KEDREN-192233 format. One record per atom (N, C-alpha, C, O): x, y, z. Coordinates in steps of 0.2 Angstrom, whole numbers. Layout:
! KEDREN-192233
x:y:z
X:Y:Z
...
! end
This chain:
! KEDREN-192233
x:y:z
96:165:120
90:163:117
89:165:111
92:170:109
85:161:107
83:161:100
78:163:98
74:163:102
77:164:92
68:162:90
63:161:94
63:155:96
58:164:95
50:161:99
45:161:93
44:166:90
45:157:93
37:158:86
31:155:91
31:150:94
25:159:90
18:156:92
16:156:88
16:160:83
13:149:88
8:146:83
3:145:86
2:141:91
-1:150:83
-10:151:83
-15:146:79
-15:149:73
-18:142:80
-21:139:77
-29:138:81
-30:138:87
-32:139:77
-41:136:81
-44:131:77
-46:130:72
-44:127:82
-50:122:82
-56:121:85
-58:125:90
-59:116:81
-66:114:87
-65:114:94
-60:111:95
-68:116:99
-66:116:105
-61:118:109
-59:116:115
-57:124:104
-51:126:105
-51:132:105
-54:135:102
-45:135:112
-44:145:111
-45:147:107
-44:144:102
-48:151:108
-50:156:101
-44:161:99
-40:163:104
-43:163:94
-37:166:92
-35:171:95
-29:172:94
-39:178:98
-39:182:103
-39:181:111
-37:185:115
-41:173:112
-36:171:117
-30:169:118
-27:169:124
-29:165:112
-22:164:112
-18:170:112
-13:169:116
-19:177:109
-15:183:105
-16:185:113
-10:187:113
-19:186:120
-15:188:126
-12:185:128
-12:185:134
-9:181:127
-4:177:130
5:176:128
10:174:131
3:178:122
10:181:119
12:186:124
10:190:129
22:185:121
27:190:121
24:194:117
21:191:112
27:205:117
29:205:110
35:204:106
36:206:100
39:199:110
45:199:104
43:191:101
48:189:97
37:187:102
36:181:98
33:182:92
29:186:91
37:178:86
35:181:78
27:176:79
26:170:81
24:180:77
17:174:79
18:172:69
21:174:64
12:166:71
12:163:65
4:158:65
3:153:68
-1:164:60
-6:161:61
-7:154:57
-5:155:51
-10:149:58
-10:143:55
-14:144:48
-13:142:42
-20:147:49
-25:145:43
-27:140:40
-31:138:44
-26:138:36
-29:131:35
-21:125:34
-21:119:31
-15:128:37
-10:124:38
-9:119:44
-12:122:49
-7:116:45
-8:109:49
1:111:54
6:114:51
0:110:61
6:111:62
12:105:61
17:106:65
12:100:57
17:96:54
20:100:49
26:98:46
15:107:46
18:110:42
22:115:44
24:118:39
23:118:49
25:123:52
33:124:49
34:130:47
38:120:48
44:124:46
44:125:41
49:128:40
39:122:34
38:124:28
35:131:28
38:135:25
29:132:32
26:139:34
34:145:36
36:150:33
36:143:41
41:146:45
45:150:38
44:156:36
50:144:35
53:144:29
51:149:22
55:152:18
44:150:21
41:154:17
42:161:19
44:166:16
42:160:26
40:170:30
50:170:31
52:173:36
54:167:28
61:168:30
65:167:35
70:169:36
60:162:39
62:162:45
62:153:44
58:150:41
70:151:49
72:144:51
75:142:58
80:145:62
70:136:59
72:135:67
77:132:67
79:128:63
80:134:72
87:129:75
89:129:83
87:133:87
94:125:85
95:125:92
96:131:93
99:136:91
92:128:102
91:136:106
82:140:105
80:144:109
80:136:98
75:141:98
67:139:101
67:135:105
61:141:99
58:140:103
50:138:99
51:138:93
45:137:100
40:135:97
34:136:102
34:132:107
28:140:102
24:141:109
19:140:106
18:143:100
14:135:109
7:134:108
3:137:113
5:138:119
-3:138:112
-5:139:117
-9:132:123
-10:132:129
-11:128:118
-13:123:120
-14:117:115
-16:120:110
-12:109:115
-11:104:110
-18:104:109
-19:100:103
-25:106:111
-30:105:108
-30:112:103
-35:112:100
-27:116:102
-27:120:97
-24:115:90
-28:115:85
-20:112:91
-18:108:85
-22:103:81
-26:100:85
-21:101:76
-28:96:73
-24:91:71
-21:93:66
-22:87:73
-16:82:71
-18:75:75
-20:76:81
-16:69:73
-19:63:82
-13:63:83
-8:64:80
-14:58:89
-7:58:95
-2:55:91
4:57:92
-2:51:86
4:48:83
8:53:79
14:54:80
4:57:74
8:62:72
10:68:76
13:72:73
9:70:80
8:75:85
16:74:88
20:79:89
16:66:90
21:63:94
29:63:88
34:64:91
29:64:79
33:62:79
36:71:78
41:72:78
30:75:77
35:81:75
35:83:80
32:88:80
36:82:86
37:84:93
44:81:93
49:84:95
44:74:90
53:70:93
55:74:85
61:72:86
55:76:82
59:77:76
61:86:78
66:89:76
56:89:83
56:98:84
63:96:91
68:98:90
62:93:95
67:90:101
74:89:99
79:92:102
73:84:94
79:79:90
85:89:86
91:91:86
79:91:84
83:96:80
87:103:86
90:108:85
84:100:93
86:107:97
80:110:99
79:111:105
76:112:95
68:116:99
64:114:102
60:110:100
64:118:105
60:118:113
53:120:111
53:125:108
47:116:114
41:118:112
39:121:122
42:119:128
35:124:119
31:129:129
25:129:127
23:132:122
21:126:131
12:125:129
10:130:135
11:129:141
8:135:132
6:139:136
1:139:144
2:141:150
-2:136:139
-10:132:145
-9:129:149
-13:128:154
-4:125:149
-1:119:154
5:123:159
6:120:165
8:128:157
14:129:160
21:126:159
25:127:164
21:122:153
26:117:151
29:118:147
26:121:142
37:118:148
43:119:144
46:114:141
49:111:145
45:113:134
50:104:133
57:106:131
57:107:125
62:106:134
69:109:134
72:104:131
72:99:135
76:102:126
81:97:122
87:99:127
91:95:129
87:104:128
93:106:133
95:104:137
101:103:138
88:105:143
89:103:149
91:95:150
95:92:153
85:94:145
83:86:147
84:81:138
79:80:134
90:79:138
90:74:132
88:69:131
89:67:126
83:67:137
79:62:136
73:62:135
71:56:135
68:67:134
63:68:128
60:66:122
55:65:120
66:66:118
65:65:110
62:55:112
57:53:110
69:51:115
70:45:116
62:43:120
60:37:118
59:46:123
52:45:127
47:44:123
44:39:121
48:53:119
40:54:116
40:47:109
35:45:107
50:46:107
49:40:102
47:33:105
45:29:101
48:31:110
45:26:113
36:25:114
32:20:114
34:34:116
28:34:115
26:33:108
20:30:108
27:33:103
24:34:98
25:26:95
20:23:95
31:22:94
31:15:94
24:12:97
21:8:94
24:14:105
20:12:109
12:11:108
8:6:109
11:18:104
5:19:98
2:13:93
-2:9:92
8:16:88
6:10:83
9:6:85
13:6:80
10:2:89
10:-3:92
3:-9:93
1:-15:91
1:-5:97
-6:-4:100
-10:-5:94
-12:-10:92
-10:1:92
-14:2:85
-13:-5:79
-17:-7:75
-8:-6:80
-9:-10:75
-13:-17:77
-17:-21:74
-11:-17:83
-13:-22:87
-24:-24:88
-27:-29:88
-25:-18:89
-31:-17:90
-35:-17:84
-41:-16:86
-34:-17:76
-34:-15:71
-33:-20:66
-36:-20:61
-29:-25:68
-27:-33:64
-24:-37:68
-18:-38:69
-30:-39:71
-27:-46:77
-24:-51:73
-27:-51:68
-20:-55:74
-17:-59:70
-21:-67:70
-17:-72:72
-25:-68:69
-32:-73:71
-35:-71:66
-35:-75:62
-37:-67:65
-40:-65:59
-37:-63:52
-40:-60:48
-32:-64:52
-28:-60:46
-27:-68:43
-26:-73:47
-27:-66:35
-28:-71:30
-18:-70:26
-16:-65:23
-15:-76:27
-7:-75:23
-11:-78:16
-15:-82:15
-7:-74:11
-8:-77:3
-15:-77:2
-19:-79:7
-18:-77:-3
-22:-79:-6
-26:-88:-2
-24:-91:3
-30:-90:-6
-34:-95:-1
-31:-99:-8
-29:-97:-14
-31:-106:-7
-32:-111:-13
-36:-113:-14
-41:-114:-10
-38:-113:-20
-45:-118:-21
-45:-124:-22
-50:-128:-21
-38:-126:-26
-37:-134:-24
-32:-138:-21
-26:-137:-22
-34:-142:-18
-25:-145:-14
-22:-151:-17
-25:-154:-21
-15:-152:-14
-14:-157:-16
-19:-164:-12
-22:-167:-16
-20:-165:-8
-23:-170:-5
-31:-172:-9
-35:-177:-9
-33:-165:-12
-40:-167:-16
-39:-170:-25
-43:-171:-29
-32:-171:-27
-29:-176:-33
-34:-183:-34
-39:-184:-38
-32:-187:-30
-35:-194:-29
-42:-192:-30
-45:-196:-33
-46:-187:-29
-53:-188:-29
-55:-184:-36
-61:-185:-38
-50:-180:-39
-52:-176:-46
-51:-181:-50
-55:-183:-55
-45:-184:-48
-42:-192:-54
-50:-196:-55
-52:-199:-60
-53:-196:-50
-59:-201:-50
-64:-197:-52
-69:-201:-54
-64:-191:-52
-73:-188:-54
-71:-187:-64
-75:-188:-68
-62:-186:-63
-60:-187:-71
-61:-194:-76
-59:-193:-82
-63:-199:-73
-61:-207:-74
-68:-207:-75
-69:-210:-80
-75:-204:-73
-78:-208:-73
-81:-208:-80
-79:-204:-84
-89:-213:-82
-87:-212:-91
-93:-203:-91
-97:-201:-86
-91:-202:-96
-94:-195:-100
-93:-187:-94
-96:-182:-93
-88:-191:-91
-84:-184:-86
-79:-179:-91
-76:-181:-96
-81:-173:-89
-77:-168:-95
-74:-162:-91
-77:-159:-87
-68:-162:-92
-65:-156:-86
-69:-148:-86
-68:-143:-83
-74:-148:-90
-80:-143:-88
-85:-145:-82
-86:-143:-76
-87:-151:-85
-92:-153:-76
-87:-153:-72
-87:-148:-69
-82:-157:-71
-78:-157:-63
-76:-150:-61
-77:-148:-55
-74:-144:-67
-71:-140:-65
-79:-135:-62
-77:-130:-58
-84:-136:-64
-89:-133:-61
-93:-136:-52
-95:-133:-47
-93:-142:-54
-94:-148:-49
-87:-142:-41
-89:-139:-36
-81:-144:-44
-76:-140:-39
-79:-134:-36
-78:-133:-30
-81:-130:-39
-84:-124:-41
-78:-118:-42
-77:-112:-40
-71:-123:-47
-68:-119:-51
-69:-119:-58
-73:-121:-61
-62:-113:-60
-65:-111:-68
-60:-119:-71
-58:-123:-67
-60:-120:-78
-57:-123:-81
-51:-121:-82
-49:-126:-84
-47:-118:-81
-42:-117:-83
-38:-117:-74
-32:-117:-73
-42:-116:-70
-40:-117:-63
-37:-125:-60
-33:-127:-56
-42:-127:-64
-43:-136:-64
-37:-139:-69
-33:-143:-66
-35:-137:-77
-30:-139:-80
-23:-136:-77
-18:-140:-77
-22:-130:-75
-16:-129:-70
-13:-134:-63
-8:-134:-61
-19:-136:-60
-17:-139:-56
-17:-148:-57
-15:-151:-53
-20:-151:-64
-16:-155:-65
-11:-155:-69
-7:-160:-71
-10:-150:-71
-4:-151:-73
3:-148:-68
9:-146:-69
1:-148:-64
5:-146:-58
7:-152:-53
12:-153:-50
2:-155:-53
2:-162:-47
1:-168:-50
3:-174:-48
-3:-167:-56
-4:-175:-57
3:-179:-61
2:-177:-67
6:-180:-61
12:-183:-63
11:-187:-72
14:-185:-77
6:-192:-69
4:-198:-71
2:-194:-79
4:-195:-85
-1:-189:-76
-7:-186:-83
-1:-184:-87
0:-185:-93
3:-181:-83
8:-178:-87
14:-180:-94
16:-178:-99
16:-187:-89
20:-193:-94
14:-195:-97
16:-199:-101
7:-195:-97
3:-198:-103
3:-191:-110
4:-192:-116
2:-188:-107
2:-183:-113
9:-181:-118
9:-178:-124
13:-183:-113
20:-183:-116
22:-187:-121
27:-187:-125
18:-194:-118
18:-199:-124
14:-199:-129
15:-202:-134
10:-196:-129
3:-195:-136
7:-189:-139
7:-189:-145
10:-186:-137
13:-180:-142
19:-182:-148
21:-179:-153
22:-187:-143
29:-193:-148
24:-196:-154
27:-200:-158
! end
């Protein structure tokens, strides 16, 4: 068996550090998390000269000691298990060992995908999602806009105000969709 790292962290409602220390084995390499998160464990260990690899184990007292969202925790566990590192949850008496069951990373990856999919559906229902910017003027409005501009005394400014758009938007719309207007303008230039 390789290195066993005991990750000790205290969060609101979790076991105290003293309660967590009571469950340690004398050979456990103790890591006091402090302000560092569980997903930074490998960086924290590397700083102390410890590199985890296949056959090593990370021991935590309880999942309540880890201040991570469920989806982030699942992703961290998947990475650990794929690297061959087992996880022991002391309070529950559970050992997740990739050497014993290689389907654990696959199961956790599926749970992660489910959480992400479910969260995406709940926060962004397809019926409320807008696709792109709302068009200010539509092609079907062209005959009405032409009629408005042909009225005596009508100007682009008054028509634009009536439509609730800027003058530049009106001119861009006419340049794009009013072919007759483009032809008239090109004949005037010649």
